[in-house]
C-alpha positions in Angstrom: 28.8 -5.6 53.3 31.1 -8.1 51.7 28.1 -10.4 50.9 26.2 -7.5 49.3 29.2 -6.8 47.0 29.4 -10.4 45.9 25.7 -10.3 45.1 26.1 -7.2 43.1 29.1 -8.7 41.2 27.0 -11.8 40.5 24.2 -9.7 39.1 26.6 -7.8 36.9 28.1 -11.1 35.7 24.7 -12.4 34.9 23.7 -9.3 33.0 27.0 -9.3 31.1 26.5 -13.0 30.2 23.0 -12.3 29.0 24.3 -9.5 26.8 27.0 -11.7 25.4 24.7 -14.6 24.6 21.6 -12.6 23.5 20.1 -14.2 20.5 20.9 -12.8 17.1 18.2 -10.8 15.3 19.6 -10.8 11.8 19.9 -13.6 9.3 21.5 -14.2 5.9 19.7 -16.9 3.8 21.2 -18.1 0.6 19.3 -19.7 -2.4 20.4 -20.8 -5.8 18.0 -18.8 -8.1 17.6 -15.0 -8.1 14.1 -13.6 -9.0 13.9 -12.0 -12.4 11.8 -9.3 -10.7 9.8 -8.8 -7.5 6.1 -9.0 -8.6 4.7 -12.5 -7.8 1.5 -11.6 -9.6 3.1 -11.3 -13.1 5.6 -14.1 -13.5 6.0 -17.9 -13.3 9.4 -17.8 -11.6 9.1 -19.5 -8.2 12.2 -17.7 -7.0 10.0 -14.6 -6.5 7.8 -16.4 -4.0 10.8 -18.0 -2.4 11.9 -14.5 -1.2 8.6 -12.6 -0.9 5.8 -15.0 0.0 4.5 -14.2 3.5 7.6 -12.1 4.2 6.6 -9.1 2.1 3.3 -10.0 0.4 0.2 -11.7 1.8 -3.1 -13.0 0.4 -6.6 -13.5 1.8 -5.5 -17.0 2.7 -2.1 -18.6 3.0 -0.3 -21.9 3.4 1.4 -22.8 6.6 4.4 -25.0 7.1 2.4 -28.3 6.8 0.4 -27.2 3.7 -2.8 -26.4 5.5 -4.7 -23.3 4.2 -5.2 -20.8 7.0 -6.5 -17.2 7.3 -4.3 -14.5 6.0 -5.5 -11.0 5.3 -9.0 -12.4 5.6 -9.8 -13.2 9.3 -12.8 -15.4 8.4 -15.4 -15.9 5.7 -18.8 -17.3 4.9 -19.8 -19.4 1.9 -23.3 -19.4 0.5 -25.2 -22.7 0.4 -24.9 -22.8 -3.4 -21.1 -22.4 -3.2 -21.2 -19.3 -5.5 -20.7 -16.5 -3.0 -17.7 -16.0 -0.6 -17.9 -13.1 1.9 -14.5 -12.3 3.3 -14.0 -10.3 6.5 -10.7 -8.6 6.5 -8.2 -8.2 9.4 -8.4 -4.9 11.1 -5.5 -2.4 11.5 -3.6 -3.6 8.5 -1.4 -1.1 6.6 0.8 -1.4 3.5 4.5 -0.8 4.0 4.1 2.8 2.6 1.7 3.6 5.4 -1.5 3.4 3.4 -4.4 1.5 4.8 -5.3 -2.0 3.5 -9.0 -2.1 2.6 -11.5 -4.1 0.6 -10.9 -1.9 -2.4 -7.3 -3.3 -2.5 -8.7 -6.9 -2.6 -11.0 -5.9 -5.5 -8.2 -4.3 -7.4 -5.8 -7.3 -6.9 -8.3 -9.9 -8.0 -9.7 -7.9 -10.9 -6.2 -7.2 -12.1 -5.3 -11.0 -11.8 -8.3 -12.0 -13.9 -8.4 -9.2 -16.4 -8.3 -9.9 -20.1 -4.8 -8.3 -20.3 -3.6 -9.9 -17.1 0.0 -11.2 -17.2 -0.6 -13.4 -14.1 1.1 -16.7 -14.7 -1.8 -18.5 -13.0 -4.6 -16.5 -14.4 -6.7 -19.7 -14.7 -7.0 -19.7 -10.9 -9.3 -16.7 -11.2 -11.3 -17.5 -14.3 -14.4 -18.6 -12.4 -14.6 -15.4 -10.5 -17.6 -13.5 -11.9 -17.4 -10.4 -9.7 -15.6 -8.8 -6.8 -17.7 -6.4 -4.7 -16.7 -4.0 -1.9 -19.3 -4.3 0.8 -17.6 -2.0 3.2 -13.9 -1.2 4.0 -13.4 -4.5 5.8 -15.7 -6.8 3.8 -15.5 -8.1 0.3 -17.8 -10.3 -1.6 -16.5 -12.7 -4.3 -19.2 -14.2 -6.6 -18.4 -17.2 -8.8 -19.8 -18.2 -12.2 -19.7 -21.8 -10.9 -18.7 -23.4 -7.6 -15.0 -23.9 -7.1 -14.1 -26.4 -4.3 -10.5 -25.2 -4.3 -11.1 -21.4 -4.1 -9.6 -20.9 -0.7 -6.6 -23.1 -1.8 -6.2 -21.0 -5.0 -6.2 -17.8 -3.0 -3.3 -19.0 -0.9 -1.0 -19.1 -4.0 1.7 -16.4 -4.3 0.0 -15.4 -7.6 -3.0 -14.2 -5.5 -1.4 -11.9 -3.0 -2.9 -8.5 -2.4 -1.2 -5.5 -3.9 -2.0 -1.8 -3.7 -3.0 0.2 -6.9 -0.5 2.9 -6.1 2.4 0.5 -5.9 2.0 -1.2 -9.3 4.3 1.1 -11.3 7.3 0.1 -9.3 6.3 -3.3 -8.0 8.9 -5.2 -10.0 11.8 -3.4 -8.3 10.2 -1.9 -5.1 7.6 -4.3 -3.8 5.2 -2.9 -1.2 3.1 -5.4 0.7 1.5 -5.9 4.1 3.8 -8.6 5.4 6.0 -8.9 8.5 9.1 -7.6 6.6 9.6 -4.5 4.4 11.7 -4.6 1.3 14.8 -2.4 1.7 17.2 -2.9 -1.2 18.0 -5.2 -4.1 21.6 -5.5 -5.4 21.0 -7.4 -8.5 23.2 -10.4 -8.9 23.9 -10.5 -5.2 21.3 -9.9 -2.6 17.9 -8.6 -1.4 17.6 -6.9 2.0 14.6 -6.6 4.3 13.8 -5.2 7.7 11.1 -5.9 10.3 7.8 -4.1 9.7 7.3 -2.4 13.0 3.7 -1.7 12.1 2.9 -5.3 11.3 -0.7 -6.3 12.1 0.1 -9.8 13.2 2.7 -11.4 15.5 5.9 -9.5 15.3 8.8 -11.5 13.9 11.9 -12.2 16.0 14.2 -11.2 13.3 15.0 -7.5 12.8 16.7 -7.8 9.4 17.0 -10.5 6.7 19.2 -10.7 3.7 18.7 -13.1 0.8 21.9 -13.9 -1.1 21.9 -15.6 -4.5 24.6 -18.2 -5.1 24.1 -20.3 -8.3 27.3 -22.4 -8.3 27.1 -25.5 -6.2 30.8 -25.3 -5.2 30.4 -21.7 -4.2 27.3 -22.7 -2.2 29.3 -25.3 -0.3 32.1 -22.9 0.4 29.8 -20.1 1.7 28.0 -22.4 4.2 31.3 -24.0 5.4 32.8 -20.5 6.0 29.6 -19.4 7.7 29.2 -16.5 5.3 25.5 -17.4 5.2 23.4 -18.6 8.1 21.2 -20.9 6.0 21.1 -22.2 2.5 17.6 -23.2 1.4 17.3 -25.7 -1.5 21.0 -26.5 -1.2 22.2 -27.4 -4.7 24.9 -29.9 -3.9 23.3 -32.9 -2.1 26.6 -34.8 -2.3 27.8 -32.6 0.5 25.0 -33.3 3.0 26.9 -36.0 4.9 29.8 -33.6 5.6 27.3 -31.1 7.1 25.5 -33.8 9.1 28.8 -34.6 10.7 29.6 -31.0 11.7 27.9 -29.9 14.9 27.8 -26.3 13.7 25.0 -27.2 11.3 21.6 -28.8 11.0 20.5 -30.5 7.9 16.8 -30.5 7.0 15.6 -32.7 4.1 12.0 -32.1 3.3 9.6 -32.8 0.5 8.2 -30.3 -2.0 5.3 -29.9 -4.4 7.9 -30.0 -7.1 7.1 -32.5 -9.8 10.3 -32.6 -11.8 9.5 -33.4 -15.5 11.2 -33.9 -18.8 8.8 -31.4 -20.6 7.9 -32.3 -24.2 6.5 -29.8 -26.6 3.3 -31.5 -27.6 2.7 -29.2 -30.6 6.2 -29.5 -32.1 7.1 -32.6 -34.2 7.9 -35.3 -33.4 6.5 -34.8 -29.9 3.0 -34.2 -31.4 3.1 -38.0 -32.0 2.1 -39.8 -28.7 4.2 -42.9 -29.8 7.3 -40.7 -29.8 6.4 -39.3 -26.4 5.9 -42.8 -25.0 9.2 -43.9 -26.5 11.0 -41.0 -24.7 9.3 -42.0 -21.5 10.5 -45.6 -21.7 14.0 -44.5 -22.5 14.4 -42.8 -19.1 15.9 -44.5 -16.1 14.5 -42.4 -13.2 16.6 -43.9 -10.5 19.8 -43.3 -12.4 18.8 -39.6 -12.7 18.0 -39.4 -9.0 21.2 -41.1 -8.0 23.4 -39.3 -10.5 22.0 -35.8 -10.3 20.5 -35.7 -6.8 22.7 -38.2 -5.0 19.6 -40.3 -4.1 17.4 -37.4 -3.0 14.0 -37.6 -4.8 11.0 -39.9 -5.1 10.2 -41.4 -8.6 6.9 -40.4 -10.0 4.8 -41.6 -13.0 2.4 -38.7 -13.3 2.2 -35.0 -12.4 1.2 -35.4 -8.8 2.9 -35.4 -5.4 3.4 -38.9 -3.9 2.7 -37.5 -0.4 -0.8 -36.4 -1.5 -3.4 -39.0 -0.4 -4.9 -39.0 -3.9 -1.7 -39.9 -5.6 -1.8 -42.9 -8.0 1.4 -44.9 -8.6 1.5 -45.1 -12.5 5.3 -45.6 -12.9 4.7 -48.9 -14.7 3.1 -47.0 -17.6 6.5 -45.5 -18.4 8.9 -48.0 -16.9 12.5 -48.1 -18.1 12.5 -50.3 -21.2 14.9 -49.6 -24.0 13.6 -52.3 -26.3 10.1 -51.0 -26.0 11.3 -47.5 -26.6 13.0 -48.6 -29.9 9.9 -50.5 -31.0 7.7 -47.4 -30.4 10.1 -45.2 -32.4 10.1 -47.7 -35.3 6.3 -47.8 -35.1 6.3 -44.0 -35.4 8.5 -44.2 -38.5 11.6 -43.0 -36.6 13.6 -46.2 -36.3 16.9 -44.3 -36.8 15.9 -41.7 -34.1 15.9 -38.0 -34.5 17.6 -34.8 -33.1 15.9 -32.3 -30.9 16.7 -29.4 -28.5 17.1 -29.8 -24.7 17.0 -26.4 -23.0 18.0 -26.4 -19.4 17.3 -23.8 -16.7 20.0 -23.2 -13.9 19.0 -25.5 -11.1 21.3 -28.5 -10.4 18.5 -31.0 -11.0 18.1 -29.7 -14.6 21.8 -29.1 -15.5 23.0 -32.4 -14.0 19.9 -34.3 -14.9 20.0 -33.0 -18.5 23.4 -34.6 -19.1 22.2 -38.0 -17.8 19.0 -37.9 -19.8 20.8 -36.9 -23.0 23.0 -40.0 -22.5 20.0 -42.2 -21.9 18.2 -40.9 -25.0 21.2 -41.6 -27.2 20.8 -45.2 -26.4 17.7 -45.3 -28.5 18.9 -42.9 -31.2 17.6 -39.6 -29.9 20.2 -36.9 -30.1 19.8 -33.8 -28.0 21.3 -30.3 -28.6 21.8 -29.0 -25.0 21.5 -25.3 -24.3 22.0 -24.0 -20.8 19.8 -21.0 -20.2 19.6 -18.5 -17.4 16.2 -18.3 -15.7 15.0 -15.2 -17.5 16.1 -16.8 -20.8 14.2 -20.0 -20.0 11.1 -18.1 -19.2 11.3 -16.2 -22.4 12.3 -19.0 -24.8 10.6 -22.0 -23.2 7.8 -20.9 -21.0 6.5 -18.0 -23.0 8.0 -18.6 -26.4 7.4 -22.4 -26.5 10.6 -22.6 -28.6 11.9 -26.0 -27.4 11.7 -29.7 -28.0 12.6 -30.9 -24.5 13.3 -29.2 -21.2 13.7 -30.1 -17.6 11.9 -28.2 -14.8 10.4 -28.8 -11.4 6.8 -27.5 -11.1 6.8 -26.3 -7.4 3.3 -24.9 -7.3 0.9 -26.8 -5.0 -1.3 -29.4 -6.6 -1.0 -27.9 -10.1 -2.3 -30.7 -12.3 -4.8 -28.3 -13.7 -2.1 -26.8 -15.9 -2.6 -29.7 -18.3 -6.1 -28.3 -19.2 -4.5 -25.2 -20.8 -3.8 -25.7 -24.5 -1.5 -22.6 -24.5 0.6 -23.7 -21.5 4.2 -24.1 -22.5 4.1 -27.9 -23.2 0.9 -27.3 -25.2 -1.3 -30.3 -24.3 -4.8 -29.1 -23.3 -6.7 -32.3 -24.4 -10.5 -31.6 -24.3 -11.1 -34.8 -22.2 -8.7 -33.6 -19.6 -10.2 -30.1 -19.6 -13.6 -31.7 -19.0 -12.3 -33.6 -15.9 -10.9 -30.3 -14.5 -14.1 -28.5 -15.2 -16.0 -31.1 -13.3 -13.4 -31.1 -10.5 -13.7 -27.3 -10.1 -17.4 -27.5 -9.5 -17.3 -30.6 -7.2 -17.2 -30.2 -3.5 -17.7 -33.8 -2.3 -14.3 -35.1 -1.1 -14.7 -38.6 -2.5 -15.9 -37.4 -5.9 -12.9 -35.0 -6.1 -10.5 -37.8 -5.2 -11.9 -40.0 -8.0 -11.6 -37.1 -10.5 -8.0 -36.3 -9.5 -7.1 -40.0 -10.0 -8.7 -40.0 -13.5 -6.7 -36.9 -14.3 -3.5 -38.5 -13.3 -4.1 -41.6 -15.3 -5.0 -39.6 -18.5 -1.8 -37.6 -18.7 0.2 -40.6 -17.7 -1.4 -42.8 -20.5 -0.9 -39.9 -23.0 2.8 -39.5 -21.9 2.4 -35.8 -22.1 5.7 -35.4 -20.4 8.4 -37.6 -19.0 7.7 -37.8 -15.3 10.9 -38.0 -13.4 10.8 -37.5 -9.6 9.4 -35.4 -6.8 12.0 -32.9 -5.8 13.5 -33.1 -2.3 14.3 -29.9 -0.5 17.6 -29.9 1.5 18.3 -27.0 3.8 21.6 -26.4 5.6 21.4 -24.0 8.5 23.2 -22.9 11.6 22.4 -25.3 14.4 21.1 -22.3 16.5 18.3 -21.4 14.1 14.8 -22.6 14.6 11.6 -22.1 12.7 12.7 -22.7 9.1 10.3 -24.7 7.0 11.5 -28.3 6.4 8.9 -29.0 3.7 7.8 -26.8 0.8 4.0 -26.9 0.6 4.5 -23.8 -1.7 7.8 -22.3 -2.9 8.5 -20.0 0.1 11.2 -19.1 2.6 8.9 -17.9 5.4 10.9 -16.1 7.9 8.0 -14.9 10.1 8.5 -17.6 12.6 12.3 -17.9 12.4 14.5 -17.1 15.4 17.9 -17.7 16.8 18.3 -19.7 20.1 20.8 -18.4 22.6 
């Protein structure tokens, strides 16, 4: 009898211990930038994808943690021999968060909306070669192209290509309704976005029941919030100088990954004096990349000489075309008729790489007589003045979209390059499916924009994340701008 009582007590003790140590099912993730709104299909702000990609919205295909393109809302597909027709077979049993069924008509609506003449999609060019989208049956959709696009499946994995329902469009910017593993619950602007597990999710159920994204723009406040454990993780931590302190604290794990973020000193190629390639080259040679990486990012970042990620196998090291050379910079300015320099604007968005890097670059440019009038802009202001309004001389921004060198073919893109020779390379690339030929074209494209010094190419943005040591499943790298929580869980 006594032995039975001891066994019962042991069982009770084990159960109690399990209850005490059960893994958490909620998480609070902080990030520096708050989205301007919540529609990834009508804005260039990467912060929208950082919160919503995969969590709330899904596309036909998607990126996984290592950058591979994998099935999303399309379970599989067939490609015609001429490369012009893609037939997508959709996942069964998928519903939107409002309970409506996901069908091929939603795919047609989303792709037609993205490529429409009045589309506000920031990456409308991704869809330009789509000739038609046809509903074959409720779970089959046929996409016909005007010319082969070797990167179509890649393009459809972008956040700009997620599938939305027609009935959700009126409120999508404030009340997003997708098919993802989490439902949007609430947005307290200036503070947080709240989500909860989608119990009707078609795929593998996430371990987390609730998730909160908090927005903390100030690096000092970011440090304090993590140290006080007010947040469970901070993705894209904005104060890299604090990383050694976190690495020494057993409460935390520090993940330093790579991104697709080419950080550039953008130059307005249509605004004098940057319409003169000699001036752009002079600016490029006045920049000491390593000093910016060390001073603004405390050593985190990889120098680049063109708009392409160094971890991509097709990357070409072209840094020597714009090496740090003050004397050459002065000579180029004199050749351009600006031996005494000039004054221009330098408009900076909120991220630390821009604000801190801007001060360093301004000091470097002064060495060759270029004076800058610095204006610090909030993200919405930057999008309005710089990205859409093209009202700037210089700016600093990290382009975090995956393999986005094609933006240089667009003459109306904010830095306004669009050289016909470059556009011709992109047109050939889009139609090319042979891997070796595509590689050669990508290398030609990198060389052309580097030789033209379209922008000042600074560094590939690193991505530091600080998280509670008991959290697993966070992405270390950023193959696209996303904080995918679908595979995140707490260990006991």
